[in-house]
N, CA, C, O and the ligand as a Tripos MOL2 file, in Angstrom:
@<TRIPOS>MOLECULE
protein
  237   235    60     0     0
PROTEIN
NO_CHARGES

@<TRIPOS>ATOM
      1 N           0.8490   -1.2000    0.0000 N.3       1 MET1
      2 CA          0.0000    0.0000    0.0000 C.3       1 MET1
      3 C           0.8760    1.2380    0.0000 C.2       1 MET1
      4 O           1.7960    1.3690    0.8070 O.2       1 MET1
      5 N           0.5840    2.1150   -0.8890 N.am      2 LYS2
      6 CA          1.3350    3.3560   -0.9440 C.3       2 LYS2
      7 C           0.5830    4.4310   -0.1550 C.2       2 LYS2
      8 O          -0.5710    4.2500    0.2340 O.2       2 LYS2
      9 N           1.2560    5.5310    0.0620 N.am      3 GLY3
     10 CA          0.6330    6.6140    0.8300 C.3       3 GLY3
     11 C          -0.6270    7.1170    0.1630 C.2       3 GLY3
     12 O          -1.6070    7.4450    0.8320 O.2       3 GLY3
     13 N          -0.5990    7.1760   -1.1210 N.am      4 TYR4
     14 CA         -1.7820    7.6320   -1.8340 C.3       4 TYR4
     15 C          -2.0090    6.7550   -3.0430 C.2       4 TYR4
     16 O          -1.0940    6.4930   -3.8240 O.2       4 TYR4
     17 N          -3.2300    6.3090   -3.1850 N.am      5 ALA5
     18 CA         -3.5670    5.5140   -4.3570 C.3       5 ALA5
     19 C          -4.7940    6.1310   -5.0140 C.2       5 ALA5
     20 O          -5.7010    6.5930   -4.3220 O.2       5 ALA5
     21 N          -4.8290    6.1410   -6.3150 N.am      6 PRO6
     22 CA         -6.0080    6.6670   -7.0080 C.3       6 PRO6
     23 C          -7.2470    5.9250   -6.5610 C.2       6 PRO6
     24 O          -7.1920    4.7260   -6.2870 O.2       6 PRO6
     25 N          -8.3420    6.6130   -6.4870 N.am      7 GLY7
     26 CA         -9.5510    5.9340   -6.0810 C.3       7 GLY7
     27 C         -10.1390    6.5110   -4.8080 C.2       7 GLY7
     28 O         -11.1020    5.9660   -4.2680 O.2       7 GLY7
     29 N          -9.5760    7.6040   -4.3220 N.am      8 TRP8
     30 CA        -10.1490    8.2560   -3.1500 C.3       8 TRP8
     31 C         -10.9720    9.4410   -3.6040 C.2       8 TRP8
     32 O         -10.6270   10.1340   -4.5610 O.2       8 TRP8
     33 N         -12.0360    9.6530   -2.9170 N.am      9 GLN9
     34 CA        -12.8780   10.7930   -3.2420 C.3       9 GLN9
     35 C         -13.3350   11.4500   -1.9450 C.2       9 GLN9
     36 O         -13.3150   10.8380   -0.8770 O.2       9 GLN9
     37 N         -13.7370   12.6820   -2.0620 N.am     10 VAL10
     38 CA        -14.2970   13.3670   -0.9010 C.3      10 VAL10
     39 C         -15.7020   13.8160   -1.2650 C.2      10 VAL10
     40 O         -15.9420   14.3190   -2.3620 O.2      10 VAL10
     41 N         -16.6150   13.6300   -0.3440 N.am     11 ARG11
     42 CA        -18.0140   13.9790   -0.5900 C.3      11 ARG11
     43 C         -18.4420   15.0390    0.4040 C.2      11 ARG11
     44 O         -18.2750   14.8880    1.6140 O.2      11 ARG11
     45 N         -18.9880   16.0970   -0.1230 N.am     12 CYS12
     46 CA        -19.4730   17.1740    0.7310 C.3      12 CYS12
     47 C         -20.6770   16.6840    1.5300 C.2      12 CYS12
     48 O         -21.6380   16.1600    0.9680 O.2      12 CYS12
     49 N         -20.6110   16.8610    2.8420 N.am     13 CYS13
     50 CA        -21.6970   16.3780    3.6980 C.3      13 CYS13
     51 C         -22.9380   17.2550    3.5710 C.2      13 CYS13
     52 O         -24.0170   16.8700    4.0220 O.2      13 CYS13
     53 N         -22.7970   18.3970    2.9780 N.am     14 LYS14
     54 CA        -23.9160   19.3200    2.8790 C.3      14 LYS14
     55 C         -24.6960   19.1280    1.5780 C.2      14 LYS14
     56 O         -25.9170   18.9690    1.5870 O.2      14 LYS14
     57 N         -23.9760   19.1470    0.4750 N.am     15 CYS15
     58 CA        -24.6630   19.0830   -0.8230 C.3      15 CYS15
     59 C         -24.4020   17.7750   -1.5610 C.2      15 CYS15
     60 O         -25.0390   17.4950   -2.5770 O.2      15 CYS15
     61 N         -23.4750   16.9810   -1.0570 N.am     16 GLY16
     62 CA        -23.2200   15.7060   -1.6980 C.3      16 GLY16
     63 C         -22.2970   15.7720   -2.8910 C.2      16 GLY16
     64 O         -22.1160   14.7860   -3.6060 O.2      16 GLY16
     65 N         -21.7170   16.9300   -3.1020 N.am     17 HIS17
     66 CA        -20.8090   17.0730   -4.2310 C.3      17 HIS17
     67 C         -19.5820   16.1910   -4.0240 C.2      17 HIS17
     68 O         -18.9790   16.1880   -2.9510 O.2      17 HIS17
     69 N         -19.2270   15.4540   -5.0540 N.am     18 ILE18
     70 CA        -18.1010   14.5320   -4.9650 C.3      18 ILE18
     71 C         -17.0090   14.9550   -5.9330 C.2      18 ILE18
     72 O         -17.2710   15.3530   -7.0680 O.2      18 ILE18
     73 N         -15.8160   14.8610   -5.4640 N.am     19 ARG19
     74 CA        -14.6890   15.1250   -6.3500 C.3      19 ARG19
     75 C         -13.5120   14.3010   -5.8840 C.2      19 ARG19
     76 O         -13.5070   13.7480   -4.7850 O.2      19 ARG19
     77 N         -12.5120   14.2340   -6.7500 N.am     20 ASP20
     78 CA        -11.3580   13.4160   -6.4210 C.3      20 ASP20
     79 C         -10.6000   14.0070   -5.2460 C.2      20 ASP20
     80 O         -10.4170   15.2200   -5.1480 O.2      20 ASP20
     81 N         -10.1680   13.1310   -4.3670 N.am     21 ALA21
     82 CA         -9.4110   13.5800   -3.2000 C.3      21 ALA21
     83 C          -8.1250   14.2670   -3.6370 C.2      21 ALA21
     84 O          -7.6030   15.1370   -2.9400 O.2      21 ALA21
     85 N          -7.6370   13.8780   -4.7660 N.am     22 GLU22
     86 CA         -6.3830   14.4380   -5.2510 C.3      22 GLU22
     87 C          -6.5250   15.9430   -5.4770 C.2      22 GLU22
     88 O          -5.5650   16.6950   -5.3150 O.2      22 GLU22
     89 N          -7.7010   16.3650   -5.8440 N.am     23 GLU23
     90 CA         -7.9300   17.7810   -6.1130 C.3      23 GLU23
     91 C          -7.8590   18.6140   -4.8410 C.2      23 GLU23
     92 O          -7.5920   19.8140   -4.8850 O.2      23 GLU23
     93 N          -8.0960   17.9750   -3.7310 N.am     24 THR24
     94 CA         -8.0860   18.7070   -2.4710 C.3      24 THR24
     95 C          -6.6890   18.8180   -1.8950 C.2      24 THR24
     96 O          -6.4800   19.4550   -0.8620 O.2      24 THR24
     97 N          -5.7390   18.1980   -2.5660 N.am     25 GLY25
     98 CA         -4.3790   18.2470   -2.0580 C.3      25 GLY25
     99 C          -4.1250   17.2110   -0.9950 C.2      25 GLY25
    100 O          -3.1520   17.2960   -0.2450 O.2      25 GLY25
    101 N          -4.9930   16.2440   -0.9330 N.am     26 MET26
    102 CA         -4.8650   15.2040    0.0880 C.3      26 MET26
    103 C          -3.9950   14.0530   -0.4030 C.2      26 MET26
    104 O          -4.2860   12.8830   -0.1530 O.2      26 MET26
    105 N          -2.9520   14.3970   -1.0880 N.am     27 VAL27
    106 CA         -2.1160   13.3400   -1.6510 C.3      27 VAL27
    107 C          -1.4140   12.5500   -0.5690 C.2      27 VAL27
    108 O          -0.9370   11.4430   -0.8210 O.2      27 VAL27
    109 N          -1.3430   13.1010    0.6320 N.am     28 ARG28
    110 CA         -0.6460   12.4020    1.7070 C.3      28 ARG28
    111 C          -1.5870   11.5420    2.5380 C.2      28 ARG28
    112 O          -1.1880   10.9210    3.5230 O.2      28 ARG28
    113 N          -2.8220   11.5230    2.1230 N.am     29 LEU29
    114 CA         -3.7840   10.7280    2.8700 C.3      29 LEU29
    115 C          -3.3550    9.2650    2.8650 C.2      29 LEU29
    116 O          -3.1820    8.6580    1.8090 O.2      29 LEU29
    117 N          -3.1900    8.7270    4.0310 N.am     30 GLY30
    118 CA         -2.7280    7.3470    4.1120 C.3      30 GLY30
    119 C          -3.8570    6.3610    4.0300 C.2      30 GLY30
    120 O          -5.0240    6.7200    4.1810 O.2      30 GLY30
    121 N          -3.5160    5.1380    3.7940 N.am     31 ALA31
    122 CA         -4.5190    4.0950    3.6990 C.3      31 ALA31
    123 C          -5.2330    3.9170    5.0380 C.2      31 ALA31
    124 O          -6.3670    3.4410    5.0900 O.2      31 ALA31
    125 N          -4.5550    4.3040    6.1180 N.am     32 ALA32
    126 CA         -5.1400    4.1450    7.4410 C.3      32 ALA32
    127 C          -6.2310    5.1750    7.6960 C.2      32 ALA32
    128 O          -6.9380    5.1090    8.7010 O.2      32 ALA32
    129 N          -6.3600    6.1190    6.7850 N.am     33 SER33
    130 CA         -7.3400    7.1800    6.9630 C.3      33 SER33
    131 C          -8.6920    6.8050    6.3710 C.2      33 SER33
    132 O          -9.5580    7.6580    6.1710 O.2      33 SER33
    133 N          -8.8480    5.5900    6.1100 N.am     34 TRP34
    134 CA        -10.1130    5.0940    5.5760 C.3      34 TRP34
    135 C         -11.2660    5.5040    6.5020 C.2      34 TRP34
    136 O         -11.1770    5.3740    7.7230 O.2      34 TRP34
    137 N         -12.3230    5.9890    5.9090 N.am     35 LYS35
    138 CA        -13.4940    6.4450    6.6650 C.3      35 LYS35
    139 C         -13.1230    7.5900    7.6010 C.2      35 LYS35
    140 O         -12.8620    7.3880    8.7860 O.2      35 LYS35
    141 N         -13.1080    8.7330    7.0670 N.am     36 LYS36
    142 CA        -12.6550    9.8800    7.8410 C.3      36 LYS36
    143 C         -13.2550   11.1430    7.2590 C.2      36 LYS36
    144 O         -13.6670   11.1980    6.1010 O.2      36 LYS36
    145 N         -13.2830   12.1170    8.0810 N.am     37 TYR37
    146 CA        -13.8070   13.3910    7.6190 C.3      37 TYR37
    147 C         -12.7360   14.4580    7.7250 C.2      37 TYR37
    148 O         -11.9300   14.4780    8.6550 O.2      37 TYR37
    149 N         -12.7530   15.3340    6.7550 N.am     38 ILE38
    150 CA        -11.8190   16.4510    6.7980 C.3      38 ILE38
    151 C         -12.6140   17.7280    6.5500 C.2      38 ILE38
    152 O         -13.7730   17.6840    6.1380 O.2      38 ILE38
    153 N         -11.9910   18.8300    6.8000 N.am     39 ILE39
    154 CA        -12.6200   20.1000    6.4730 C.3      39 ILE39
    155 C         -11.9560   20.6070    5.2110 C.2      39 ILE39
    156 O         -10.7350   20.7460    5.1410 O.2      39 ILE39
    157 N         -12.7760   20.8770    4.2230 N.am     40 GLY40
    158 CA        -12.2160   21.3160    2.9580 C.3      40 GLY40
    159 C         -13.1770   22.2300    2.2350 C.2      40 GLY40
    160 O         -14.3090   22.4580    2.6610 O.2      40 GLY40
    161 N         -12.6880   22.7360    1.1400 N.am     41 TRP41
    162 CA        -13.4700   23.6690    0.3550 C.3      41 TRP41
    163 C         -14.3800   22.9310   -0.6100 C.2      41 TRP41
    164 O         -13.9320   22.0710   -1.3680 O.2      41 TRP41
    165 N         -15.6490   23.2680   -0.5770 N.am     42 CYS42
    166 CA        -16.5850   22.6900   -1.5420 C.3      42 CYS42
    167 C         -16.8820   23.7210   -2.6110 C.2      42 CYS42
    168 O         -17.3960   24.7970   -2.3050 O.2      42 CYS42
    169 N         -16.5700   23.4150   -3.8480 N.am     43 PRO43
    170 CA        -16.7940   24.3570   -4.9470 C.3      43 PRO43
    171 C         -18.2720   24.6130   -5.2220 C.2      43 PRO43
    172 O         -18.6320   25.6360   -5.8040 O.2      43 PRO43
    173 N         -19.1060   23.7030   -4.8120 N.am     44 ARG44
    174 CA        -20.5390   23.9030   -5.0570 C.3      44 ARG44
    175 C         -21.1420   24.8030   -3.9800 C.2      44 ARG44
    176 O         -21.9010   25.7240   -4.2790 O.2      44 ARG44
    177 N         -20.8000   24.5260   -2.7430 N.am     45 CYS45
    178 CA        -21.2870   25.3540   -1.6380 C.3      45 CYS45
    179 C         -20.5470   26.6920   -1.6120 C.2      45 CYS45
    180 O         -21.0340   27.6890   -1.0790 O.2      45 CYS45
    181 N         -19.3800   26.6730   -2.1930 N.am     46 ARG46
    182 CA        -18.4980   27.8220   -2.1240 C.3      46 ARG46
    183 C         -18.2380   28.1990   -0.6740 C.2      46 ARG46
    184 O         -18.2600   29.3690   -0.2920 O.2      46 ARG46
    185 N         -17.9990   27.1950    0.0940 N.am     47 TRP47
    186 CA        -17.7250   27.4110    1.5020 C.3      47 TRP47
    187 C         -16.9940   26.1940    2.0570 C.2      47 TRP47
    188 O         -16.9280   25.1460    1.4140 O.2      47 TRP47
    189 N         -16.4540   26.3480    3.2460 N.am     48 LEU48
    190 CA        -15.7790   25.2180    3.8740 C.3      48 LEU48
    191 C         -16.8280   24.2580    4.4220 C.2      48 LEU48
    192 O         -17.7790   24.6580    5.0930 O.2      48 LEU48
    193 N         -16.6280   23.0020    4.1220 N.am     49 ARG49
    194 CA        -17.5740   21.9890    4.5680 C.3      49 ARG49
    195 C         -16.8200   20.7770    5.1140 C.2      49 ARG49
    196 O         -15.6300   20.5870    4.8620 O.2      49 ARG49
    197 N         -17.5430   19.9840    5.8520 N.am     50 PHE50
    198 CA        -16.9820   18.6920    6.2190 C.3      50 PHE50
    199 C         -17.0590   17.8200    4.9790 C.2      50 PHE50
    200 O         -18.1020   17.7170    4.3340 O.2      50 PHE50
    201 N         -15.9570   17.2080    4.6660 N.am     51 LEU51
    202 CA        -15.9070   16.3410    3.5050 C.3      51 LEU51
    203 C         -15.6290   14.9180    3.9790 C.2      51 LEU51
    204 O         -14.6560   14.6550    4.6870 O.2      51 LEU51
    205 N         -16.4850   14.0360    3.5810 N.am     52 ALA52
    206 CA        -16.2990   12.6330    3.9320 C.3      52 ALA52
    207 C         -15.3130   12.0130    2.9530 C.2      52 ALA52
    208 O         -15.5060   12.0600    1.7380 O.2      52 ALA52
    209 N         -14.2640   11.4370    3.5010 N.am     53 VAL53
    210 CA        -13.2860   10.7810    2.6550 C.3      53 VAL53
    211 C         -13.7250    9.3420    2.4300 C.2      53 VAL53
    212 O         -13.9250    8.5820    3.3770 O.2      53 VAL53
    213 N         -13.8670    8.9890    1.1830 N.am     54 GLU54
    214 CA        -14.3410    7.6490    0.8740 C.3      54 GLU54
    215 C         -13.5010    7.0310   -0.2190 C.2      54 GLU54
    216 O         -12.8420    7.7220   -0.9950 O.2      54 GLU54
    217 N         -13.5410    5.7490   -0.2580 N.am     55 LYS55
    218 CA        -12.8670    5.0550   -1.3410 C.3      55 LYS55
    219 C         -13.8560    4.9560   -2.5000 C.2      55 LYS55
    220 O         -15.0080    4.5590   -2.3280 O.2      55 LYS55
    221 N         -13.3780    5.3220   -3.6670 N.am     56 VAL56
    222 CA        -14.2500    5.3080   -4.8230 C.3      56 VAL56
    223 C         -14.5960    3.8790   -5.2110 C.2      56 VAL56
    224 O         -13.7170    3.0230   -5.3090 O.2      56 VAL56
    225 N         -15.8690    3.6280   -5.4300 N.am     57 PRO57
    226 CA        -16.2800    2.2860   -5.8820 C.3      57 PRO57
    227 C         -15.5520    1.9450   -7.1840 C.2      57 PRO57
    228 O         -15.1580    2.8300   -7.9420 O.2      57 PRO57
    229 N         -15.3890    0.6910   -7.4150 N.am     58 VAL58
    230 CA        -14.6850    0.2540   -8.6220 C.3      58 VAL58
    231 C         -15.3750    0.8150   -9.8500 C.2      58 VAL58
    232 O         -16.5750    0.6310  -10.0510 O.2      58 VAL58
    233 N         -14.6000    1.4950  -10.6560 N.am     59 ARG59
    234 CA        -15.1740    2.1030  -11.8470 C.3      59 ARG59
    235 C         -15.2330    1.1030  -12.9790 C.2      59 ARG59
    236 O         -15.6900    1.4350  -14.0730 O.2      59 ARG59
    237 ZN        -21.0820   21.2620   -0.8440 Zn       60 ZN60
@<TRIPOS>BOND
     1     1     2 1
     2     2     3 1
     3     3     4 2
     4     3     5 am
     5     5     6 1
     6     6     7 1
     7     7     8 2
     8     7     9 am
     9     9    10 1
    10    10    11 1
    11    11    12 2
    12    11    13 am
    13    13    14 1
    14    14    15 1
    15    15    16 2
    16    15    17 am
    17    17    18 1
    18    18    19 1
    19    19    20 2
    20    19    21 am
    21    21    22 1
    22    22    23 1
    23    23    24 2
    24    23    25 am
    25    25    26 1
    26    26    27 1
    27    27    28 2
    28    27    29 am
    29    29    30 1
    30    30    31 1
    31    31    32 2
    32    31    33 am
    33    33    34 1
    34    34    35 1
    35    35    36 2
    36    35    37 am
    37    37    38 1
    38    38    39 1
    39    39    40 2
    40    39    41 am
    41    41    42 1
    42    42    43 1
    43    43    44 2
    44    43    45 am
    45    45    46 1
    46    46    47 1
    47    47    48 2
    48    47    49 am
    49    49    50 1
    50    50    51 1
    51    51    52 2
    52    51    53 am
    53    53    54 1
    54    54    55 1
    55    55    56 2
    56    55    57 am
    57    57    58 1
    58    58    59 1
    59    59    60 2
    60    59    61 am
    61    61    62 1
    62    62    63 1
    63    63    64 2
    64    63    65 am
    65    65    66 1
    66    66    67 1
    67    67    68 2
    68    67    69 am
    69    69    70 1
    70    70    71 1
    71    71    72 2
    72    71    73 am
    73    73    74 1
    74    74    75 1
    75    75    76 2
    76    75    77 am
    77    77    78 1
    78    78    79 1
    79    79    80 2
    80    79    81 am
    81    81    82 1
    82    82    83 1
    83    83    84 2
    84    83    85 am
    85    85    86 1
    86    86    87 1
    87    87    88 2
    88    87    89 am
    89    89    90 1
    90    90    91 1
    91    91    92 2
    92    91    93 am
    93    93    94 1
    94    94    95 1
    95    95    96 2
    96    95    97 am
    97    97    98 1
    98    98    99 1
    99    99   100 2
   100    99   101 am
   101   101   102 1
   102   102   103 1
   103   103   104 2
   104   103   105 am
   105   105   106 1
   106   106   107 1
   107   107   108 2
   108   107   109 am
   109   109   110 1
   110   110   111 1
   111   111   112 2
   112   111   113 am
   113   113   114 1
   114   114   115 1
   115   115   116 2
   116   115   117 am
   117   117   118 1
   118   118   119 1
   119   119   120 2
   120   119   121 am
   121   121   122 1
   122   122   123 1
   123   123   124 2
   124   123   125 am
   125   125   126 1
   126   126   127 1
   127   127   128 2
   128   127   129 am
   129   129   130 1
   130   130   131 1
   131   131   132 2
   132   131   133 am
   133   133   134 1
   134   134   135 1
   135   135   136 2
   136   135   137 am
   137   137   138 1
   138   138   139 1
   139   139   140 2
   140   139   141 am
   141   141   142 1
   142   142   143 1
   143   143   144 2
   144   143   145 am
   145   145   146 1
   146   146   147 1
   147   147   148 2
   148   147   149 am
   149   149   150 1
   150   150   151 1
   151   151   152 2
   152   151   153 am
   153   153   154 1
   154   154   155 1
   155   155   156 2
   156   155   157 am
   157   157   158 1
   158   158   159 1
   159   159   160 2
   160   159   161 am
   161   161   162 1
   162   162   163 1
   163   163   164 2
   164   163   165 am
   165   165   166 1
   166   166   167 1
   167   167   168 2
   168   167   169 am
   169   169   170 1
   170   170   171 1
   171   171   172 2
   172   171   173 am
   173   173   174 1
   174   174   175 1
   175   175   176 2
   176   175   177 am
   177   177   178 1
   178   178   179 1
   179   179   180 2
   180   179   181 am
   181   181   182 1
   182   182   183 1
   183   183   184 2
   184   183   185 am
   185   185   186 1
   186   186   187 1
   187   187   188 2
   188   187   189 am
   189   189   190 1
   190   190   191 1
   191   191   192 2
   192   191   193 am
   193   193   194 1
   194   194   195 1
   195   195   196 2
   196   195   197 am
   197   197   198 1
   198   198   199 1
   199   199   200 2
   200   199   201 am
   201   201   202 1
   202   202   203 1
   203   203   204 2
   204   203   205 am
   205   205   206 1
   206   206   207 1
   207   207   208 2
   208   207   209 am
   209   209   210 1
   210   210   211 1
   211   211   212 2
   212   211   213 am
   213   213   214 1
   214   214   215 1
   215   215   216 2
   216   215   217 am
   217   217   218 1
   218   218   219 1
   219   219   220 2
   220   219   221 am
   221   221   222 1
   222   222   223 1
   223   223   224 2
   224   223   225 am
   225   225   226 1
   226   226   227 1
   227   227   228 2
   228   227   229 am
   229   229   230 1
   230   230   231 1
   231   231   232 2
   232   231   233 am
   233   233   234 1
   234   234   235 1
   235   235   236 2
@<TRIPOS>SUBSTRUCTURE
     1 MET1         2 RESIDUE 1 A MET
     2 LYS2         6 RESIDUE 1 A LYS
     3 GLY3        10 RESIDUE 1 A GLY
     4 TYR4        14 RESIDUE 1 A TYR
     5 ALA5        18 RESIDUE 1 A ALA
     6 PRO6        22 RESIDUE 1 A PRO
     7 GLY7        26 RESIDUE 1 A GLY
     8 TRP8        30 RESIDUE 1 A TRP
     9 GLN9        34 RESIDUE 1 A GLN
    10 VAL10       38 RESIDUE 1 A VAL
    11 ARG11       42 RESIDUE 1 A ARG
    12 CYS12       46 RESIDUE 1 A CYS
    13 CYS13       50 RESIDUE 1 A CYS
    14 LYS14       54 RESIDUE 1 A LYS
    15 CYS15       58 RESIDUE 1 A CYS
    16 GLY16       62 RESIDUE 1 A GLY
    17 HIS17       66 RESIDUE 1 A HIS
    18 ILE18       70 RESIDUE 1 A ILE
    19 ARG19       74 RESIDUE 1 A ARG
    20 ASP20       78 RESIDUE 1 A ASP
    21 ALA21       82 RESIDUE 1 A ALA
    22 GLU22       86 RESIDUE 1 A GLU
    23 GLU23       90 RESIDUE 1 A GLU
    24 THR24       94 RESIDUE 1 A THR
    25 GLY25       98 RESIDUE 1 A GLY
    26 MET26      102 RESIDUE 1 A MET
    27 VAL27      106 RESIDUE 1 A VAL
    28 ARG28      110 RESIDUE 1 A ARG
    29 LEU29      114 RESIDUE 1 A LEU
    30 GLY30      118 RESIDUE 1 A GLY
    31 ALA31      122 RESIDUE 1 A ALA
    32 ALA32      126 RESIDUE 1 A ALA
    33 SER33      130 RESIDUE 1 A SER
    34 TRP34      134 RESIDUE 1 A TRP
    35 LYS35      138 RESIDUE 1 A LYS
    36 LYS36      142 RESIDUE 1 A LYS
    37 TYR37      146 RESIDUE 1 A TYR
    38 ILE38      150 RESIDUE 1 A ILE
    39 ILE39      154 RESIDUE 1 A ILE
    40 GLY40      158 RESIDUE 1 A GLY
    41 TRP41      162 RESIDUE 1 A TRP
    42 CYS42      166 RESIDUE 1 A CYS
    43 PRO43      170 RESIDUE 1 A PRO
    44 ARG44      174 RESIDUE 1 A ARG
    45 CYS45      178 RESIDUE 1 A CYS
    46 ARG46      182 RESIDUE 1 A ARG
    47 TRP47      186 RESIDUE 1 A TRP
    48 LEU48      190 RESIDUE 1 A LEU
    49 ARG49      194 RESIDUE 1 A ARG
    50 PHE50      198 RESIDUE 1 A PHE
    51 LEU51      202 RESIDUE 1 A LEU
    52 ALA52      206 RESIDUE 1 A ALA
    53 VAL53      210 RESIDUE 1 A VAL
    54 GLU54      214 RESIDUE 1 A GLU
    55 LYS55      218 RESIDUE 1 A LYS
    56 VAL56      222 RESIDUE 1 A VAL
    57 PRO57      226 RESIDUE 1 A PRO
    58 VAL58      230 RESIDUE 1 A VAL
    59 ARG59      234 RESIDUE 1 A ARG
    60 ZN60       237 GROUP 0 **** ****
């Protein structure tokens, strides 16, 4: 397991907007951070929101 693997996403707890975790600069997110929340910028809300860190379902 590497520190960061493609397939992580963050979901805005407010509006449900999903985007790649990589876009948030969370490249250092470790595998141990599975199921976690961070505070980040949501482009849809245009405000800071709690973002649920999730593993992207198999595409
Ligand atoms: Zn949002």
